C-alpha positions in Angstrom: -2.8 -15.0 30.5 -0.1 -12.7 30.5 -0.1 -9.5 33.3 -1.2 -6.6 30.8 1.2 -4.0 30.6 0.3 -0.4 29.5 -0.1 1.1 25.6 3.2 1.5 24.4 4.0 4.9 22.6 4.9 5.0 18.5 8.0 6.1 18.6 8.9 2.9 20.7 10.5 0.1 18.8 12.4 -2.8 19.6 14.6 -5.2 17.9 15.1 -8.7 19.3 17.0 -10.6 16.7 16.0 -14.2 18.4 12.0 -13.3 18.1 12.9 -12.1 14.3 14.5 -15.4 13.8 11.6 -17.1 15.4 8.3 -15.6 13.7 10.0 -14.0 10.2 7.4 -16.2 8.4 5.9 -16.0 4.7 2.5 -13.8 5.1 0.2 -11.2 3.9 0.6 -7.5 4.1 -3.2 -6.7 5.0 -3.9 -4.2 2.8 -7.1 -5.7 2.5 -9.0 -8.6 4.8 -9.8 -11.1 3.0 -6.4 -10.8 0.9 -7.1 -10.8 -2.8 -5.9 -14.7 -3.1 -9.1 -15.2 -1.7 -11.2 -13.4 -4.6 -13.0 -15.9 -6.9 -13.8 -15.7 -10.4 -17.4 -16.6 -9.2 -17.7 -13.3 -8.4 -19.4 -11.4 -11.4 -20.7 -8.2 -12.8 -24.0 -9.1 -11.0 -22.3 -9.2 -7.8 -20.8 -5.8 -8.5 -24.1 -4.0 -9.6 -25.3 -5.3 -6.1 -22.3 -3.9 -4.0 -22.5 -0.7 -5.6 -26.3 -0.5 -4.6 -25.5 -1.0 -1.1 -22.7 1.5 -1.5 -24.8 4.2 -2.0 -27.5 3.1 0.3 -24.6 3.6 2.8 -23.8 7.3 1.2 -19.7 6.8 2.3 -17.5 9.2 0.4 -15.3 7.6 -2.4 -11.8 7.3 -2.9 -10.7 6.5 -6.7 -7.7 4.3 -7.8 -6.3 5.1 -11.5 -3.7 2.3 -12.7 -1.7 3.5 -15.4 0.3 0.4 -16.2 3.2 1.7 -19.0 6.9 2.0 -18.3 8.9 3.5 -20.5 12.0 1.1 -18.9 11.9 -2.3 -17.1 13.3 -1.9 -13.2 14.1 -5.6 -12.8 13.5 -6.1 -9.6 9.5 -5.3 -10.1 6.5 -7.5 -9.6 3.5 -4.6 -10.6 1.3 -5.2 -13.1 3.0 -3.4 -16.0 3.4 -2.9 -19.8 6.8 -2.0 -20.8 7.3 -0.2 -24.0 8.5 2.9 -25.6 5.6 3.6 -27.8 4.0 7.0 -26.3 1.2 6.1 -28.3 -0.3 3.3 -27.0 -1.6 5.2 -23.1 -4.4 7.1 -26.1 -6.1 3.6 -27.0 -6.1 2.8 -23.4 -6.9 6.0 -21.9 -9.6 6.1 -24.6 -11.1 2.7 -22.9 -10.4 3.6 -18.9 -13.1 6.7 -19.7 -15.1 4.4 -20.9 -15.3 2.4 -17.9 -15.2 5.4 -15.5 -18.4 6.4 -17.1 -19.4 3.0 -16.2 -18.7 3.0 -12.5 -19.5 6.6 -12.0 -23.2 5.1 -12.8 -23.3 2.8 -10.5 -21.4 4.1 -7.2 -22.9 7.6 -8.0 -21.4 11.1 -9.6 -23.1 12.9 -5.9 -20.6 11.1 -3.5 -17.3 13.5 -3.1 -14.1 12.2 -4.2 -12.0 12.3 -1.1 -8.9 10.4 -1.8 -7.3 9.9 -5.4 -4.2 8.6 -6.2 -2.7 7.7 -9.9 -0.7 4.5 -10.0 1.1 2.5 -12.0 3.0 1.8 -13.9 4.6 5.0 -14.1 1.7 7.7 -14.5 4.1 10.2 -15.4 4.8 8.2 -19.1 1.7 10.1 -19.9 2.0 13.5 -21.3 1.3 16.9 -19.5 -1.8 17.0 -21.8 -2.9 13.2 -21.2 -3.1 14.0 -17.5 -5.2 17.2 -17.9 -7.0 15.3 -19.4 -7.5 12.2 -17.3 -8.1 14.7 -14.6 -11.1 16.4 -17.0 -12.7 13.2 -18.0 -12.6 11.7 -14.2 -14.4 15.6 -13.0 -17.0 14.6 -15.7 -17.9 11.4 -14.0 -17.2 12.0 -10.2 -17.1 14.6 -7.9 -13.5 15.6 -8.1 -13.0 18.3 -5.4 -9.4 19.0 -4.7 -8.9 20.9 -1.8 -8.4 21.1 2.0 -9.4 17.9 3.7 -8.6 15.8 0.3 -5.8 13.3 -0.4 -5.1 13.3 -4.2 -1.9 11.8 -5.1 0.4 10.3 -8.0 3.6 7.9 -8.2 6.1 9.9 -10.3 9.5 8.9 -11.9 11.5 11.4 -11.8 13.1 9.9 -15.3 10.0 10.6 -16.6 9.2 14.3 -16.2 9.0 17.0 -18.4 10.1 20.4 -17.6 6.8 21.7 -15.7 5.0 18.7 -15.0 5.0 19.1 -11.6 3.4 22.3 -12.0 0.6 20.6 -14.3 -0.1 18.3 -11.5 -0.4 20.9 -9.0 -2.7 23.2 -10.6 -4.8 19.8 -11.2 -5.1 19.8 -7.3 -2.8 16.8 -6.1 -1.1 17.6 -3.5 0.7 14.6 -2.3 3.5 12.5 -4.4 5.1 9.6 -4.4 8.6 9.0 -5.9 10.2 5.8 -6.4 14.1 6.0 -5.5 14.8 2.3 -4.4 18.6 3.1 -3.8 21.1 5.9 -4.9 24.3 3.5 -5.0 24.9 3.3 -9.0 26.2 0.1 -8.9 22.7 -1.6 -7.1 21.1 1.1 -9.6 22.7 -0.6 -12.6 22.3 -4.2 -11.3 18.4 -3.5 -11.1 18.2 -0.9 -14.7 17.3 2.0 -12.4 19.4 4.7 -13.5 18.4 7.3 -11.2 21.1 10.2 -10.0 20.4 11.5 -7.0 20.0 15.2 -8.2 17.0 14.2 -10.7 15.2 13.4 -7.5 16.4 16.1 -5.1 15.8 18.5 -8.2 12.3 17.1 -8.4 11.5 17.0 -4.9 12.9 20.5 -4.3 10.3 22.0 -7.0 8.0 20.2 -5.3 8.3 22.1 -1.8 8.3 25.1 -4.3 4.9 24.5 -5.6 3.2 23.7 -2.2 3.0 20.0 -2.2 1.5 18.9 1.3 3.5 15.7 1.5 6.2 14.0 -0.4 6.8 10.3 0.1 10.0 8.1 -1.0 10.2 4.8 -1.4 13.2 2.6 -1.1 14.0 -1.0 -0.7 16.6 -3.1 1.1 17.6 -6.5 -0.1 18.7 -5.6 -3.6 21.7 -7.0 -5.4 24.8 -5.6 -4.5 23.8 -3.8 -1.8 25.5 -3.8 2.0 24.9 -2.1 5.0 27.2 0.5 4.7 25.8 1.4 1.1 22.2 1.9 2.1 23.3 3.8 4.6 24.9 6.1 2.4 21.7 5.9 0.5 19.9 6.9 3.4 22.0 9.6 4.1 21.1 11.5 1.2 17.7 10.7 1.8 17.7 12.4 5.2 19.1 15.5 3.1 15.7 15.9 1.2 13.8 15.0 4.4 10.8 13.8 3.0 7.4 13.6 4.7 7.1 10.2 4.7 9.3 6.8 3.6 8.2 2.9 2.7 11.4 0.9 3.1 10.4 -2.3 1.3 11.5 -5.6 1.9 12.9 -6.9 -1.9 11.6 -10.4 -2.5 13.3 -12.3 -4.8 10.6 -14.6 -6.8 11.9 -15.3 -9.8 9.7 -18.2 -10.5 6.8 -15.1 -10.3 8.3 -12.3 -11.9 10.1 -12.6 -15.1 11.9 -9.5 -14.7 13.9 -10.7 -11.9 15.2 -13.8 -13.9 17.8 -10.9 -15.0 18.9 -10.1 -11.0 21.6 -12.9 -9.9 20.9 -14.7 -6.9 24.5 -14.7 -6.0 24.4 -11.0 -6.2 21.4 -10.5 -3.4 22.7 -9.3 0.2 22.8 -12.2 2.3 20.3 -12.8 5.1 22.5 -11.1 7.8 23.2 -8.1 5.5 19.8 -7.8 5.0 18.6 -7.7 8.5 21.5 -5.2 9.6 20.6 -3.0 6.6 16.5 -3.0 7.9 17.9 -2.7 11.5 20.3 0.1 10.6 17.5 2.1 8.6 14.8 2.0 11.2 17.3 3.2 13.9 18.2 6.1 11.7 14.7 7.1 10.8 14.0 6.9 14.3 16.9 9.0 15.7 16.3 11.6 12.9 12.6 12.3 14.0 10.5 9.7 11.9 7.4 7.8 13.6 7.2 4.3 13.0 3.8 3.5 11.0 4.0 0.1 11.0 5.6 -2.8 8.9 7.8 -0.8 6.3 6.5 3.0 7.0 7.5 6.1 8.2 6.3 9.4 8.2 7.3 12.8 10.2 5.1 13.4 13.2 4.1 16.5 11.5 2.8 14.2 8.7 -1.3 13.6 8.4 -0.5 10.2 8.5 1.8 10.3 11.6 -1.1 12.6 13.3 -4.0 10.2 11.7 -2.1 7.3 14.1 -1.8 9.4 16.8 -5.1 10.1 17.3 -6.8 6.6 16.1 -8.0 7.7 12.8 -5.2 5.3 10.9 -6.7 3.0 8.3 -5.2 0.6 5.9 -6.4 -0.5 2.7 -5.3 -1.9 -0.9 -3.7 1.9 -1.2 -1.7 1.5 2.3 -1.9 3.6 5.2 -4.4 6.1 5.0 -6.5 8.8 6.6 -9.3 7.9 4.4 -10.1 4.3 5.0 -14.0 5.2 5.6 -14.0 6.0 1.9 -15.5 3.3 -0.6 -12.5 2.6 -3.1 -13.4 2.9 -6.8 -10.9 1.3 -8.7 -10.0 2.1 -12.7 -7.8 0.5 -15.4 -6.4 -3.3 -16.0 -5.7 -5.4 -12.7 -7.5 -2.1 -10.4 -9.2 -3.3 -7.2 -12.3 -2.0 -5.6 -13.6 -2.3 -2.5 -17.3 -1.4 -0.2 -18.1 -2.4 3.2 -19.4 -5.6 1.8 -17.2 -7.0 -1.2 -13.6 -6.3 -3.0 -13.3 -6.5 -6.4 -10.8 -6.9 -9.1 -10.3 -5.9 -12.8 -8.8 -8.3 -15.5 -5.2 -8.4 -14.9 -4.6 -9.0 -19.1 -4.9 -5.8 -21.5 -6.4 -8.1 -23.8 -9.4 -9.4 -21.7 -9.5 -5.3 -19.9 -10.0 -3.9 -23.5 -12.2 -6.7 -24.8 -14.9 -6.3 -22.1 -14.5 -2.7 -22.4 -15.2 -2.7 -25.9 -18.5 -5.3 -25.2 -20.0 -2.7 -23.0 -19.0 -4.3 -20.0 -17.3 -4.2 -16.6 -14.0 -5.6 -17.0 -14.7 -7.4 -13.5 -12.3 -10.3 -13.7 -12.6 -11.6 -9.7 -13.7 -10.2 -6.3 -15.6 -12.0 -2.8 -18.6 -11.0 -0.7 -17.5 -10.3 2.9 -19.4 -12.4 5.7 -19.6 -10.6 9.0 -16.9 -13.4 10.3 -15.0 -11.4 7.2 -16.1 -8.1 8.4 -15.0 -9.0 12.1 -11.6 -10.1 11.4 -10.7 -7.1 9.2 -11.6 -5.0 12.0 -9.4 -6.5 14.3 -6.6 -7.1 12.0 -6.8 -3.1 10.9 -6.8 -2.2 14.8 -3.6 -3.9 15.1 -1.9 -3.3 12.3 -2.9 0.5 12.5 -3.0 0.9 16.3 -1.2 -1.6 17.9 -4.0 -1.6 20.2 -7.5 -3.8 20.7 -10.2 -2.5 23.1 -11.9 -5.5 24.1 -15.0 -3.2 25.3 -15.4 -1.5 21.6 -14.8 -5.3 20.5 -18.1 -6.5 22.0 -19.9 -3.1 21.6 -19.6 -3.1 17.9 -19.7 -7.4 17.3 -21.9 -8.4 19.8 -19.5 -11.3 20.8 -16.9 -11.9 23.7 -13.3 -11.5 22.8 -12.2 -14.4 24.5 -15.2 -16.6 23.3 -15.2 -16.1 19.6 -11.0 -16.6 19.5 -11.0 -19.2 22.3 -9.4 -21.3 19.4 -6.1 -19.1 19.1 -6.0 -18.3 23.0 -2.8 -20.9 22.9 -1.3 -18.8 19.9 -1.5 -15.7 21.7 -0.5 -16.6 25.1 2.8 -18.0 23.1 3.1 -14.6 21.9 2.4 -12.8 25.1 5.2 -15.4 27.1 7.5 -14.0 24.2 6.9 -10.8 24.7 5.4 -9.7 21.5 2.1 -8.8 23.3 -0.1 -8.2 26.7 -3.6 -9.1 26.9 -6.4 -9.8 29.3 -10.1 -9.0 29.3 -9.7 -5.7 28.9 -7.2 -4.9 26.2 -4.8 -6.7 23.5 -1.7 -4.5 23.2 1.4 -4.9 20.9 4.5 -4.4 22.7 8.2 -2.9 21.2 9.4 -6.5 20.1 5.9 -7.3 18.7 5.7 -4.3 16.6 8.2 -5.2 13.7 6.3 -8.4 13.5 2.8 -7.4 13.2 2.0 -9.2 10.1 2.5 -12.5 12.2 0.4 -11.3 14.9 -2.3 -10.8 12.3 -1.8 -13.6 10.9 -3.1 -15.7 13.6 -6.8 -14.1 13.2 -6.6 -14.9 9.8 -9.0 -18.1 9.1 -7.9 -18.4 5.5 -4.1 -19.0 6.3 -2.5 -22.4 6.9 1.3 -23.2 6.8 1.3 -24.7 3.6 -0.2 -21.7 1.1 1.8 -19.2 3.4 4.7 -19.5 1.3 2.5 -17.5 -1.8 3.4 -14.0 0.1 7.0 -12.9 0.7 8.6 -13.0 4.3 7.5 -10.5 7.0 11.5 -9.2 7.4 
């Protein structure tokens, strides 16, 4: 066992080309453990009813996720569950069914538990009219305990191309205090190649307005590895982004999987940056953001030290769930809408991906559950370990033994050789007291977490994107 080193600080990260080449395998992003590929259709409505009954007994606060699947335009890189249409009238019947689902879910989870976190995702939530956005919040408030205010995290994904004159003002009045905005890349050639034309001025004007209205946190999404990107062109995009200085940044790896995502077939493989250029883009991006004062949260995420995400990580209070890194991981998650995922302490469950099947279930007065999974004690133990590593780069063995009444070394004796190899490679240190991910291992945390995942095999990990 390697000699233990002190825990690393969150502003320290080390790039090692040889280690990245060795460990840059395909693997889960661990927004959940077990991952969604383990969900089974054997989990049905009766299981959900039992899971929500246990949830009511535990009494955790709630987090609501509402999926709005509509997009007016097709972005070629996108792998999300979406419905591309110019017909705005299609939203109304979908919302009517979503409201009926909300009524059923409220009866199961209870309407007296505070909703600490709410997120409208998509698709494009701002595809909805301002009046429909008001209607969504009014209806949710009828069925759930919606209380915007201090300590609550109410967020929405917005598309600057799908905003009316005062949509931001409407959202602020409705209690939203955080927005996430897709940019991906400001370069006009890249935008044209992925069919997302979004001039920088359009984005910047919306962010300036959001700040005037007092939104507490603004996130920008970027993607590296898109067609026609170069290290120089992405550096220019990053310069523009830093002039805005968003509170949070997500810098995602583009995974080109046209066999799974049909829109990606419109992207020419020969237009994609080389593997070497893609790594250079990521390396430059990390260096630039950290030099600009951003805290590396983990994987693709960065935040200013004053942002609640960064504060939660420094305080050991950061969590991760289907909504990504969050400060509200203690909440039970209620998923509403097509393909939405819910989660309790004991189970995970997902609605139908297919809109017709979703609508058919709702019209029959049934929950639109497609699949799910009960978590056994081993699942919960491993979920906790992965959470500790992916959120805090650190695992305390005494805390592990106290919480799970197990000895870490004995329980995970089968993976000791892998831990030893990673320790020898400088990714982590571990002893009888602690396991600490070192600066060289922070970029490769998904590979470290993967050795604790009892469901993964070398053949099936190709179902996931690569780590870097």
